N, C-alpha and C positions, 0 to 999 in steps of 0.2 A: 389419617389420610385423607386428604379433602374431599368431596363428591366431586366431581366432572358436570360439566351443563352435560345433557342425554342426548342432545340431536347433533351436535357436532361432531361431540366424541365418536357417534357411532360410524362417521364417515369419513374420521380423518384426524390423528391424535397425534402432540408430540410425546417424546422421551424426556427423561430430567436433562434439563438444556441450561439452568439456571442455578449456581449456586450463591448462597449467603452465609458466611464464615459470623461466627458470634464467640466469644469466650466462654469455657465450659465454668458450670457453675462451680461453687467451691463445696467440698464434702458438709458442711455443714448447712448451706442452704439446698442441697440434694436431698438431705436427710429429712429437710423441714417438710420437704415436697418441691416447694417453687410454685406453685399450681397456678399463681395467679404475678408472674414475674414477668417483663417486658417482652422477653422471648415467647413465653405460650402466647400474649396478646399479640405480636405480631404473625405468630401462626396462625391464630384463629382470624385476624383479618385475612390474611393469605387466603387462607379457604373461602372465607366468607366473597373474597372476590373472583372466584371460580376456577384457583387454584390448585393443585394436587401436589399436596407438600409432605414430604419425606426427612424425617430428623434420623442423624447422622450422629453417634459421640464417636471422634477420633482421639489422635495422639496428643496433637496441637491444640485443637480447639473443637468444636459441632457444628456442623455441619447441614441448613435447610437446604433441601434440593427440591426446585419446582418444574413440573410440568405444567403441560395447559390442552384442556379440549378445545378444537377446533374452535368451539362457538363461542369461549371465552377469548380467544384470537380475535374471532372477526369480528364479534361487539369491541373490545379494544380499539381495531383499527377503524371500526366507524365512530367511534367516539374522537379519535385523534384527527380526526377527517384526512385520512392515508389517501393518496391517490397513487391509485393500481391503470395499469393498461387495462383496457376492454379493448373486444373485438374488433370494435371499429377502429382501432389505431388512436384514441383517443384518450388522455389520461384522467381519467373522474376520479371523483370523493367515492373511496369506496362505501357498500350497502352490502350487510350482512342479508338482506329479504333479496337481493339481485346480486348472489355471488356467480351465475350462471354468465354474467354478462364480462366477467374478468377474465384475462389469459392468465392460464395455470404455468406453474413453473416446468422446466424440461423434465423432473421426477416424478410428475402429476402432480405436487403438492399446493394449497393455495395460495402459500406466502412462502418468499425466500424467507433465506435466513437472518438476513440483517433486516426482515421485515417482522420475522418472529421475536428476534431479541427486542425490538424497540416497543414493541408492544410488553413483553413481560417488564421491561424499564416501566411505562406508561402503566401498567397494573400495580406493579410494589412501590412504584413511586407516587402513584395515585391516590394512596391509604390514605388521609387527612383524618383531624378530630372534627368529626361534623356536627359534635356537640355543643350545648352554651356556654360550657365551662373549660377549665383544666381538667383533665386527668393526669393524677398520680401515678409515675409508674419506678418498679425498682429493679434492681438488678443485684444479688448478691446482698453489700450492703450497702448498696449506691440507691440514693433515690432520686430522681426531678420528675419532670411538670413537662406533659405534653399539650401546647396550648391550641387553640382551636384552629382552625384551617392548614395546620402544621401536618407536613408528610412526615408519619409515623417513622420513614424508613431512614430518612433525613435526618429526624430528631436522633435516633439510636445511633447515625454514624457520628454525629457532632458529639456523643458523651459515650466514644469511643465500645460502644457495645454491638456494631455493627462493624467489622475489620473488612470488610471486603465483600461486594458482591461482582461475581465473573463468570462468562460464559462457561459450561461442563462439557467435555468432551463426549459425544454418541460411541459409545463402546463396539457397537455392529458395526459402525459407519468407519467406525477411524480402523478398526482391524481389516476392513474391507479392501480401504483406500492404501495399507501398509502393505495387503499381497500384490492389489492390480498396480501399485502405481512405486509407492517410495522403494520396496525391493523386487520389482519388476524390473530387472537391469537388462534382460536380453531386446526390450522392445527397444533400447536407448532413446530416443526421443520422444517416445508416441507417450501423452498422459491424458486421460481420462477427464478432462475439462468440465465437461458438462456435471460430475460428479463433484471437482473440486470446486464448482461456483454453487452447489446446491450445500457444500458441507463450507464452505468458508466465507463465501459471500464474490461478486464481482471485482473487488479490489484484487485479492488474491488470485482468483483465476486468472483473471485478465496477466499480471504478469506472467505466473507461469506458462500462458499463454505464448505471451511476446516470449520468454527464454526458450522453448520450444522450437517458436518458427525461427528465433534467431539462429538458434545450434544449427538447426537444420539447412540455413541459408548458408551460414559458414563453411559447408563439405564445397561450397562450389569452390572461392578461393583459397581453401586448403588444398585441393588436388592441384589446383593451377599453380599454386605455393610451392607444394612437393615437388613437380613437374620444372619448375626452373631449374631446381638444384640437384636433378637426376639425371635431366637430358642435354647433352651439348647439343647447342642450333648453330656449331660451327660461326662463320660471318655472319650471321642473323642475329649472334649472341648480344649486340648492343641494342639491339630493337625491345629483346626481352623483358627487360624493365619499363619502358617505358607503355608497353603495352599489358604489362601485369598491374600498372598503374589505374591505365583509362577501365581497362577490366574493374579492377576495386568498386574505383568510384561508380563506376556504371552499376556495379551490384549491391553498393550502398544505396543507391538512391532508389533502385526497384523494389529492395528489399523492405525501405521504410514506404513506398505506395502500396505495395501489397499486403502491407502489416494493417494500414486502414484500411482495406477492404476487409481484410479477417476481423478485425475488431468492430467495426460494424455489422457483419455476420454474426459475427458470435452477440451483439448486444441485441440482434431480432430475432437470433433465436431463444436468447433468456427472456423476451420480453420486456427489453428496457428503451424505452421512448425516450432516447433523443434527440432523435431528428425533427422531430413535429416540435418544436418548440413554440410554434406560430400558434398554437393550439391551446399553451397550456392556460391560458386567460380568455379562452371565449365562453366558460361556464360564468364566470366572475363577469365579465360584460355584459352578458345576457340578463345574468341576474340580476345585474344596477340596471336594465331599460327603465323599469319604473321610477328609479328615483335620477332620472336624467337627469329633471329640471334642476334639483339639488347640487349635482357636480358640475352644472353649469352657472350656478351662482357663484363660485371660487375665485376669487378676487385674483386678479393676473399678476398683484404684488406681491402675492403669496409664491406663486411659481418662480417669480422671477428673481425674489430672495434665497427660493430654494436653488435653483440656479445659478446663483453667483456663489452660495457656499459650497456649492457640490466642486465647481471650477476652483475652487481657493483651497478646498481639500486635495483633489486630486493634485495641483500644482506643489503644496506642501509637501506631498508625499515622495515625488519626484525631487523635490530636494532634497528630503530626507537617504533617498536612496542614494543619490550623488554625494552626500556628505559621509555615509556610511561606506559605501564603494572603495572612497577615499580612507578611511580608518584601517581598513582591510589589506588596502595595498601597502598602503606604509608601513602595515604590522611585520606583512611578507617581508619591505625589503630591508626592517630594520632585526626580523628574528629569524626566517626561514631563510633569506639569501646567505648570512654566515652558516647558519648549519649545513646546507647546501655544497658552500664551499669547502667547510672542512670535512662532509663525508667523500667529497671528489677530491680532495688531496690526499687522503688518509688512502682511498681506494687503489690510485695511481703509484702510492709506495709500499704498495702491499703485492709481496710475490708470488703465495701459495696460490692457488683456486679457492682452495677450503676456507682458506682466512677469507677470499674474499665474499664467499657465498654469504660464508659467518657476520660478516663486515654488513653486506645488504639486507641481511634478516633485522638486524641491530636495527638499521636505517630506517626500513618498513615499520617497524614496529613504533620506531620513537616518531616517525613520520603519523602514522596513524594517531595515534593518541594527539599528538599537536594540532591534526586536521581535526581531532574530538574535542580539544578544546577550543580550538578556532571557531568552529562550528555553532557549540553552546555559547559563543560570544556574539558570533552571527544570530542567532535566534533572538537574542536579547537586542540586539539592534535592528531585527526584521520587526519587532513589539511596535518600534515607534515608526514604521513605515505605515503609507495606504494602500498597503498590496490586498488586491482583492481574490480574500479567501485562500485556501490551504494551496493551491496550487503555484499561484504566486510567489508565496513565501519559499515553497522550495525551489523555485527555479533563479529568487533572488537569492538562496544561500548556497546553491550547487553554484553560482558561476562565482562569487565570493571564494568557495572553496578550493576550486579548479583553478585560479590563478597560481602562477609559479611552479605548475607541475611538470612544462615544458624545460624547464631551465636547466637540468642535470643535463639533457641529453645533448643542447647548445654547448657543452662543456668540452665534448666527445670531437675531433678534426680527425678521428680515423673510424674507416667505417668498419673493418673489423673489431676494434674495441666495441661503437655501438650495437653491433649484433653480439657481443655475449654481455654487456650490458641489458640491451634488451632480454637476453633468455635467462637471466638470474633475475632480474626484475619482474618477468613475469612468473617464471616457475614458483621461486621463493616467495610473492606474495600472495598467489593462488594457493600455495598450500600452508601459509599462514594464515588464509582469511578462512580456509574450511579449519583449520584448529581450532581459530579462535570462536567461532561463529560454534562450534557444535561441541567442545568442550568446557566452554568457561558456562554454560547453560545447566549443565550435568554437574558442574563442580558447584554453582548455587546451588542447584536441587539438594548436592549430597552434603553441602554443610548446613543446612534447614533441617533437612531431615536430621542430623546429627544432633543438634541444637533440640530436633521440639522430643527426640528420644531419650536424649541425656537428662534433659530437666523433666520427664515423666519419670526417670527412675529415681530421680530425688524426691518423690512427693509421697507422702506418706500410704495413699492411696492404690499405689501401685503394688501389686504381692510383688513380696522377696523373689527373687531368682529367677520368675518369669521372665524370657527374654521378649523383649517390645521389639515390635513392627509395623508398620504401618498396613492393614489390612483393608483398608478401601478404598475403592479408585479415587474416592473425590479429596481427602485427604491428601492423595500424592498428589493431585491436582493443583492443590493448594498453593502445594510447596513448592512447584516447579516457575521459573522465571516468566514474568509476561513479554511479550512478543512486543520492544518497543524499540525507536530508534537510538543509537549511540549519543544523540544531541540531543535527546529529551523526547519523551513522551508529549509534551504540548503540542511540537511542531508536526510530528509525523509518528506513524507507525513504524514496526520492523522492515515495513518494506522500502524506506528510505534509504536504508544499508544495503539491502540488497539491489537495489537499483544503481545506486552509486557506484557500486561493485563493479556493475555489468558496464555504465558509463563508463569510469576508468578503462577498465578492459580493451571495449570500442575504439575508445579515443586515443591507445597507444598501439592497436593491430592497424587502427586507417593513417595514423600520420606518419610508421613510420613504416608501409608496407613496402617502399623500396627497397628501406633498408634489410630488411630482412623477411622474405615474400613466408619463411618458413612461419613464421609465428600466427598465421593462420590454423595449422594444426594445430597447437598449443592451444590455441583459443577455443579449439571445438571440441578439443578429448577432456579440456577443463570444463566445459559447461553439460556437456555428457553427466560428469558428473556433481556437477553443480546442481542439478535439475532433482537427481535422487536426496544428495546431502541436506538441498533446500526443506524436501518434503519429508526427511528423517525427524529435521531437526523442530517443524508445525504437525507431526503427528507425535513424535515423544519425546522432545524435550522440553517444550513447551507449554503452557497452558493453552487453551483453543482461543484463537486470538478475537477480542471485538469486529464486527464487522462494519466496513467502513464504505461509504459510497464514493462510486469512482465508475465512470463509463470509459475513459480511455485511462492510458498512461500518464496522460495531463502533460506538465511541462518536461518531462524525459522525453516526448518524443521533440521537443526542439531543441534538447540539449546534440540527442544526435543528429540532428539538422545540421546545427551548427558546426559539430566536429564532424561532418563531413567535409564541409568549407572548407575548415581549418584546416585538413586532412590533404585539400588542393592545395595550399599555400605551402606547407609543410615538404610534402613530397617534390613536389617542382623544386623546391630547395635545395631535396637532397638530390636530386636528379642534375639541378645546375654544376651541382661539385661533384664532377665526373672522377672517378679513380681509377690507379693504372692497377698494375699485379700488385702491386705492394700494400696496395687497399688505401693509400695516400691520396687526398682529396685535393683538386686542384682547379681552379676558375680555366672553362672551357669557352670559346665564341659560341658555343651553342646556346647563350643565354636570349636568343631572339625566339631562337624556335619552343625552349621549355614556356617564354614568356607567351607565345602563341598557341601552347598545349593549355595553360592555365584557364586561359579566356577560353577555348573551347570547353573544356571542362567547367568551368562555372556555364555554361552555356548549355551541355548536358544535364547539369544537376536540377538547374530550373527547367529545361525544357522538356527530361525525362518527366519531369514531378506529375506534368499534365497529361501524358500518352496513357497512364494507369487510371483508370477512375477510382476512387474513394471508396466506392460502395458496389458489391455484385448488381446485379441486373437485377436479380430475384428480390433484392432489396428495394430498391428501384420501385420494381411494377407493387411491392405492396405498398408502399408507401402513397404511391399515386393511386394507389383505391381505396388508402385509408384516407385520403383526403377527399375523394371525393363524397366517399360516404359519411366523413365528418359535416363536409357542405353541406349534404342532403339531411343530414339529422339538427344542424345548424340554423337552417332556414324553413324547416318546419316549425322547429321550437319559436323562431323569431317569429312567422305566420301566427300564431298561435298567441303569441304575446301582443302581436297588432290589433288581432282579431278582439280580443279580452277588454285594449284599451281602446278601441272603435266602440264596443259593447256599454263600456263607462261612459264614456261623452254622450253616446246618446240618450 
């Protein structure tokens, strides 16, 4: 095991957080010693980089576990020129000898999980051949060359020696989260968000914070919806559904506004500075003060050419998005529409409820795989769009995938039949989603485990009659599936599927709120289960996810707001089609009143959005104080620069 850097390790050190998977040497190579093979060379280089190394020989492969003293991570962060939030509210380049100036994490650590992971990657991929010649490396009976200035790990990956680099679970923290979070059913929607952030990173913690708040807020329309079904309002019964509709729209608007407040409060608590974007280039501007004359000499023609190129790329991207949307709509009309018609016809001719539930289950499974295929096609189309970043790509894919989901409900002209279909789709879809997302990872792990053990039994080195099992935690983690999206890991991680599931649920309960007010009760109960099921999935079923940067829920917030507008339109249509005692819809002269209500609700939607500030007062006060401190620091630095320049001129 490699020695660490003493000064940082005394203050703080990480556990084993990263694993490298390499094949096991053959029996002949192991008997010969293999003292100078490429894996041994990799271990020596990792120890030379200041990492703590432990080699573990497992059943499927050999594993190299990595930990790092805080001093090693700190110097790596400085070399990476990592930006971190300081106590004056500015993101400045990290310096190891100025640690006290930087804001610490909620758990007291210097670096977040994402920062630590990328420091690890910088260290292990930063091991390069600094000699003036190629180095010959060997593994088993294979020989290859390590070129000058080439990354050793990259070379070993290309040669198939390094199979995978992945984050490791911290057993102490994992078991603590299991006890206090995943298995803590008594607290319903309560979650240790700060501990989730420290362990999984910003993006996953933000998802669970949103899911928890959404579930708590669902209790309000759930209680109102339950009251509409249990209480007889007598002569005022005709006002119940319009009142419920107005309440639900107002609820959704306030929920999304209060989520923005909570999101900004979380970011402030976690030390993520996304509000002070105006200061992110201040240090570059001040640092380039002496080079201002050189900058002014830049030709205006170059700037104009760059501007024309950016404008051309922007409009070319718009045309590509229009083309791709047309392709998706055409595919839905030609492929999904006939499928929806066939399902609707079979549903109507099916007589028993059991067969209808079974038919709905088959339909939803087929739709899921159809959507997955369509999603992968959309990913390939998006690659050619000029989308600005991952969030724009996600929004583009969601809007493509969401087209046509309203078609089935429009086939029914019977309010009772529509309610029955909503119940079946919500219950069956949620049960199927939970079964699929928790059973498939377990089945994949079990299959990989069986293959690894079965292969080992047929090797000569395995003692006959001895039962084989996975004895170490790292090899069990290696065999677990990764947390990736069903549409492909190149666009999004597994949160894409989880957010898509929430979005489809929100759209269903909002757009058909007047048809079936009890749907909010089903959604609330499902989400209570979803919180614990998703927590168990991340802590038990899957590898520890690679941390990703995300300050908000991104494009999903825009989609939720879009669905609120769609809900106003669809529920107004439902109210226009008033129904009699038999549940048959008919058009009444109340159309004018409903149109007035629609415009009033649109006004409520866009008006109420400005009543609730998007950030709490204490966050805003801190931001104002940070602005004053930043201006003070920048003013002093600018005055010193002017004084130095004046002294040179004299």
